[in-house]
C-alpha positions, 0 to 999 in steps of 0.5 A, a space after each residue: 500501500 501506498 499509505 500506512 495500513 490503518 489498524 485498530 486494535 480490540 482487545 480487553 486487557 489494557 496491558 495488551 492494547 497498549 503493548 500491541 500498539 507500541 509494537 505497531 508503532 515501531 512498523 514501518 507503514 503502519 497507524 494504529 487509528 484507535 484501540 476498543 475494550 470489546 466487540 460492541 465498541 470495535 464494530 462502532 470505532 470500525 465504523 467511524 474510523 474505518 481501518 484496514 485491519 481489527 487486530 480482534 481478541 476472541 475474549 471480551 465482555 458485552 460481544 466477543 470477538 466472534 460477534 464482532 466479527 460477524 457483525 463486522 463481516 456483515 457490516 463493512 466487509 472490506 475491512 479485514 480482521 485478525 484474531 489473536 487468541 492468546 492459548 494455542 489450542 484455543 478452538 473458538 478460532 475455527 467459529 472466528 474463521 466462520 464469522 469471517 477473520 482473515 487469519 489468525 495469530 497468537 498474541 506472542 506473534 513479533 512485530 515482523 509476524 504482524 506486519 507480514 500478516 497486515 500486509 497478507 490480509 490486505 492482498 486477499 491471503 489467509 494468515 494463520 499461525 503455524 502454533 496453531 494450525 494443527 489445533 485447528 485441524 484437530 477442532 474439525 476432525 472432531 466435529 460431526 460429519 453432519 454438523 459440516 455444511 457444504 453445498 457441491 452444487 454451488 461451488 465458488 471460484 470455478 472449483 469442480 466437484 473433485 476439486 472440492 472433494 480434495 478441498 474438504 479433506 485437505 481442510 480434515 487434515 489428511 495428507 496426499 497420499 491420505 487423499 489419494 487412498 480415500 478417493 482411489 487415484 494416485 499421488 500424481 493425481 491429487 497432487 494435480 487436483 491440489 495445484 489447480 484449485 489452489 491456482 483458483 482459490 489463490 492459495 499458496 500453502 494447505 495453512 490457507 487452504 483451510 482457512 479458505 474452506 471454512 470460510 466457505 463451508 467446505 468439509 471433508 
């Protein structure tokens, strides 16, 4: 971006808000435009201040980060949300992704990681902290299949039915060889499907594919 990235911080802990503001203030091309103490204030400030990205805590009073993310996604879809979580195994991150978050970071992320995340979400890429990625897959795998919405008759981004099926299996945590065994095809065929679907959805890796899949209701 030619202008600074405008960031709104939402966290109910003052020390976290001030710490993040300090870290972000040291980053090049980043401007902290405000800070909210809960989800309700975050949604209101986002409407007034029009940030590019909201760094959203999950657990806040009155309106938590998941509900605030959902409201922002409905009212201000141009504003990107990156969830901040204290615990790497916080399974509510999955709900936040479904609500419209573009990614998540743990609160011990450094300045370089935060800057990269801001840049990626503004390029319409998903951001998933490696420290919590496998917990996300565990949360997905633990869900009853019947609770996972999937509408193969309405496929986005030109995906074929087979590509959508492969994407769902990736979201469930299966490796290439496990997908090949499940579909009774060769590993090479699976790799070809993955290369094509990644190109269609703009994913650079499996983490971004998982985020895409669950933002759009795919499941394995």
